[in-house]
N, C-alpha and C positions, 0 to 999 in steps of 0.2 A: 530408647534410641529411635530416632525418626529416620526414614529413608529420604534420600535426596529426590526432589521432584524433578523428573526429567522431561516434563511436558513443555512444549513450545507454546508461547503465546501466538496469537494470529499474526501479529506484526513480525515476530521473529521467524515464523514459518515462511512468510512472504519474503523476508530478507534472505533467508537461506535459499529459497527457490531462485531469487534473482541472482545471487552470487553464483549458484550452480549453473544457471543459464549463461553467465558471463565467464565460464571456464574456471570458476573458483577464485576469481580476482575481485575483491570487494570494491576496489576503486573503479573498476569497469562497471560494476552494478550502479555505483553512484552517478556515473556519467552516461548511463544507458540512453542511446538515441532512439529506441523503439517506443515512441510515444503512443502507438496504437495498442500496446499491451495493456490489458486491464489492470495489471499490477503496477504499472509505471508510477502512479502517484504514491504508492506505498513502498517503493523499493528501498528507501533509506532505513526502514525498520523503525522509524520514529512516528509518533502520533501526528496526524494532520487534521485540520478542520474539515470535516466531511459535509457539514450542513451549509449550503449556500442557498439562501432563499431570496430571489430577486423581488423587488417591490412591485406590488400590483399583480402578482401572479395568481394562478387559479388555486394554489394550495396543494396541487398534486406534485409529488417529488419523484425523481428517478435518479438512480446512481449513474454518474458519468465520470470519466477520468478527471481528476482534480476536484471532485466533490459530488454533491447531490444537487440536481438542478430541477426546477419546475418544468 
């Protein structure tokens, strides 16, 4: 018999934090207006494309809301 794995994935943990921040209302988390929050791009709990590499850049990447930018 195996034990149920109760660990959260990173995206599920972020989603849970966002729902908690919105008073436990999932639809409020989906419509969150706080764009300055570093978790805002990940609030849906679904994978998003993180890598955005503009053409002609220096090759140096940094994490920004909405993805990674040079």
